[in-house]
C-alpha positions as CSV (number, residue, x, y, z in Angstrom):
1,M,12.3,-27.8,10.7
2,L,13.4,-24.6,8.9
3,R,10.7,-25.0,6.2
4,L,8.0,-25.1,8.9
5,L,9.6,-22.1,10.6
6,A,9.6,-20.2,7.4
7,L,5.9,-21.1,6.8
8,L,5.0,-19.9,10.3
9,Y,6.9,-16.7,9.8
10,G,5.1,-16.2,6.6
11,L,1.7,-16.7,8.2
12,I,2.6,-14.4,11.1
13,G,3.7,-11.7,8.7
14,Y,0.5,-11.9,6.8
15,V,-1.6,-11.7,9.9
16,V,0.5,-8.6,11.0
17,F,0.0,-7.1,7.5
18,L,-3.7,-7.7,7.7
19,G,-3.9,-6.0,11.0
20,A,-2.1,-3.1,9.7
21,F,-4.0,-2.8,6.6
22,L,-7.5,-2.9,8.5
23,Y,-6.1,-0.4,11.0
24,L,-5.1,2.0,8.2
25,I,-8.7,2.1,6.9
26,G,-9.9,3.0,10.3
27,F,-7.1,5.4,11.0
28,V,-7.8,7.4,7.7
29,G,-11.5,7.0,8.0
30,N,-11.4,8.6,11.5
31,R,-13.4,5.6,13.1
32,Y,-13.3,2.1,14.4
33,T,-9.7,2.2,15.6
34,F,-7.9,3.4,18.8
35,S,-6.1,6.2,17.1
36,T,-7.1,8.1,14.0
37,V,-5.6,10.7,11.7
38,D,-7.5,13.5,13.8
39,S,-7.5,12.0,17.3
40,G,-5.3,12.8,20.2
41,L,-3.9,15.7,22.1
42,Q,-2.8,18.7,20.0
43,I,0.7,20.1,20.0
44,P,1.8,23.1,18.2
45,A,1.3,22.8,14.4
46,G,4.9,23.2,13.5
47,E,6.1,20.6,15.7
48,A,3.2,18.3,14.6
49,F,4.1,18.9,11.0
50,L,7.7,17.8,11.5
51,V,6.9,14.7,13.5
52,N,4.4,13.6,10.8
53,L,6.7,14.5,8.0
54,A,9.5,12.2,9.6
55,L,6.9,9.3,10.1
56,L,5.7,9.6,6.4
57,A,9.3,9.9,5.1
58,G,10.3,6.8,7.0
59,F,7.5,4.8,5.7
60,A,8.2,5.9,2.2
61,M,12.0,5.1,2.3
62,Q,11.5,1.7,3.8
63,H,8.7,0.9,1.3
64,S,10.7,1.9,-1.6
65,I,14.3,1.0,-0.8
66,M,13.4,-2.5,0.3
67,A,11.4,-3.1,-2.9
68,R,14.4,-2.3,-5.2
69,R,16.3,-5.0,-7.0
70,G,19.8,-3.5,-5.9
71,F,18.7,-3.7,-2.2
72,K,17.4,-7.1,-2.6
73,K,20.6,-8.4,-4.0
74,Y,22.3,-7.5,-0.8
75,W,19.5,-8.1,1.6
76,R,19.2,-11.7,0.5
77,R,22.8,-12.4,1.9
78,I,21.1,-11.9,5.3
79,V,17.5,-12.9,4.7
80,P,16.7,-16.1,2.9
81,A,15.0,-15.7,-0.5
82,P,11.8,-17.6,0.7
83,V,11.2,-15.2,3.5
84,E,12.4,-12.0,1.8
85,R,8.9,-10.8,0.7
86,T,7.4,-11.6,4.2
87,T,10.3,-9.7,5.8
88,Y,9.4,-6.8,3.5
89,V,5.7,-7.0,4.3
90,M,6.5,-7.1,8.1
91,A,8.8,-3.9,7.8
92,S,6.1,-2.1,5.9
93,S,3.5,-3.1,8.7
94,V,5.9,-1.9,11.5
95,T,6.5,1.5,9.7
96,L,2.5,1.9,9.4
97,A,2.2,1.1,13.0
98,A,4.7,3.8,13.9
99,I,2.4,6.2,12.0
100,F,-0.6,5.1,13.9
101,R,1.2,5.3,17.3
102,Y,3.1,8.6,16.9
103,W,1.0,10.6,14.5
104,E,0.3,14.1,15.8
105,P,-3.1,15.4,14.9
106,M,-3.6,18.7,13.1
107,P,-7.4,18.8,13.4
108,D,-8.1,22.4,12.0
109,L,-10.3,22.0,9.0
110,V,-9.3,22.8,5.4
111,W,-12.7,22.0,4.0
112,F,-15.8,20.1,4.9
113,T,-19.3,19.4,3.6
114,Q,-22.5,18.7,5.4
115,N,-24.5,18.0,2.2
116,P,-26.1,14.6,2.8
117,A,-25.7,13.6,-0.8
118,A,-22.1,14.7,-0.9
119,V,-21.3,12.9,2.5
120,M,-23.0,9.8,1.3
121,A,-20.9,9.8,-2.1
122,L,-17.7,10.4,-0.2
123,H,-18.3,7.5,2.1
124,V,-19.2,5.2,-0.9
125,L,-16.0,6.2,-2.6
126,F,-14.0,5.7,0.5
127,W,-15.2,2.1,0.8
128,A,-15.1,1.4,-2.9
129,G,-11.5,2.6,-3.0
130,W,-10.3,0.1,-0.2
131,A,-12.5,-2.8,-1.8
132,M,-10.7,-2.0,-5.0
133,V,-7.4,-2.5,-3.3
134,V,-8.3,-5.8,-2.1
135,A,-9.9,-7.0,-5.3
136,A,-6.9,-5.8,-7.5
137,S,-4.5,-7.8,-5.1
138,V,-6.4,-10.9,-5.5
139,Q,-6.5,-10.5,-9.3
140,I,-2.8,-10.5,-9.6
141,G,-2.0,-13.0,-6.9
142,H,-2.6,-12.0,-3.3
143,A,-0.6,-14.8,-2.0
144,E,2.4,-14.0,-4.1
145,L,2.2,-10.2,-3.3
146,F,2.3,-10.9,0.4
147,G,4.8,-13.7,0.7
148,L,2.5,-16.6,1.3
149,R,3.2,-18.4,-2.0
150,Q,6.9,-18.2,-1.4
151,V,7.0,-19.8,2.0
152,W,4.3,-22.4,1.0
153,L,6.4,-23.6,-1.9
154,Y,9.5,-23.6,0.4
155,A,7.7,-25.6,3.0
156,R,6.8,-28.2,0.4
157,G,10.2,-28.4,-1.0
158,K,9.2,-27.1,-4.5
159,P,11.3,-24.5,-6.3
160,Y,10.0,-20.9,-6.6
161,T,9.2,-19.6,-10.1
162,P,8.2,-16.1,-10.6
163,P,4.7,-15.6,-12.0
164,A,4.3,-14.6,-15.6
165,F,3.0,-11.3,-16.6
166,H,-0.7,-11.1,-16.8
167,A,-3.4,-8.3,-16.7
168,P,-6.8,-9.6,-15.4
169,G,-9.7,-7.8,-14.1
170,F,-9.0,-4.2,-13.2
171,Y,-5.7,-4.4,-14.9
172,R,-7.3,-4.6,-18.3
173,Y,-8.2,-0.9,-17.8
174,L,-5.6,0.5,-15.3
175,R,-2.0,-0.5,-14.7
176,H,-2.2,0.5,-11.1
177,P,-5.7,-0.1,-9.7
178,M,-4.3,-0.8,-6.2
179,M,-2.8,2.7,-6.1
180,V,-5.9,4.3,-7.6
181,G,-8.0,2.6,-4.8
182,M,-5.7,3.8,-2.0
183,V,-5.7,7.4,-3.3
184,A,-9.6,7.2,-3.3
185,G,-9.5,6.0,0.4
186,F,-7.1,8.7,1.4
187,W,-9.0,11.6,-0.1
188,S,-12.6,10.5,0.3
189,T,-13.7,12.3,3.5
190,P,-16.4,14.9,4.2
191,E,-14.1,16.7,6.8
192,M,-10.6,17.3,5.5
193,S,-8.3,18.4,8.4
194,Q,-4.9,19.8,8.0
195,G,-3.3,16.5,9.2
196,H,-5.6,14.4,6.9
197,L,-4.6,16.6,3.9
198,M,-0.9,16.2,4.8
199,L,-1.2,12.5,5.0
200,A,-3.3,12.2,1.8
201,G,-1.0,14.6,-0.1
202,F,2.2,13.0,0.8
203,L,1.1,9.4,0.2
204,T,-0.4,10.5,-3.3
205,L,2.9,12.2,-4.3
206,Y,4.7,9.0,-3.1
207,V,2.3,6.8,-5.1
208,V,3.1,8.7,-8.1
209,A,6.9,8.4,-7.5
210,A,6.8,4.7,-6.5
211,R,4.8,4.0,-9.8
212,K,7.8,5.1,-11.8
213,L,10.2,2.9,-9.9
214,E,8.0,0.0,-9.9
215,E,7.4,0.3,-13.6
216,R,11.1,0.4,-14.3
217,D,11.5,-2.9,-12.5
218,L,8.7,-4.4,-14.4
219,R,10.2,-3.4,-17.7
220,R,13.4,-5.1,-16.7
221,D,11.6,-8.2,-15.7
222,H,9.0,-8.6,-18.6
223,G,10.7,-6.5,-21.3
224,S,8.7,-5.9,-24.5
225,V,5.6,-7.6,-23.0
226,Y,5.3,-4.9,-20.4
227,E,6.2,-2.0,-22.6
228,S,3.4,-3.0,-25.0
229,Y,1.0,-3.2,-22.0
230,M,2.1,0.3,-21.0
231,R,1.2,1.6,-24.4
232,R,-2.2,0.0,-24.4
233,V,-3.3,0.7,-20.8
234,A,-3.4,4.0,-18.8
235,A,-1.7,4.1,-15.4
236,Y,-4.5,5.6,-13.3
237,W,-7.7,6.4,-15.7
238,P,-9.1,4.0,-18.2
239,R,-8.7,5.2,-21.8
240,R,-11.6,3.1,-23.0
241,L,-14.3,0.9,-21.4
242,R,-13.3,-2.3,-23.3
243,P,-9.7,-3.9,-23.4
């Protein structure tokens, strides 16, 4: 019974994540969703800035602290290991939902373009960035990344074994293609408002900081294999066209 409940929890967690991820695309893109980065009633800019800063800081703290090895060591005393990743994914989705719900718009434009070619190029880059995020997650193990593999193995009574390090697809050219794709999605807009700039700037800085923490853990897990990979492959921009 517990195994089936864990599997159900993992599936629900994935559905919640999928909804949050799709909503994020609409939220940043200013279309398709009930709320967007620039929609809603406007309050004084100073108040809006403080509210939004608290929301972004909350997301960054949750996303980073829960991913660290030291936190997991104590967290697994409460949350069983098979559903630990699902719980992390659920918590990340909830903090994103808080941003969607309580974000205060700062709609004054910082820059914009009406050039048809530029607008089209930015829209293409926007969608290409999010497509890169999805493709890169599949290449390194989508089910593992979002907790599905863990609960599936547990439901079948099989022991969990961490996947070996590998660098397929985009990872032959970039160490962090998912981060690159997200940054492209955050910044690719023909109309950059103050609120959008705040969100894009904060999350870009967070990506840079989180990358260092993530790679510290990867070096501990994979040792010289990952260190050699770091020497060969750039973090965000390919050094060469062929691996």
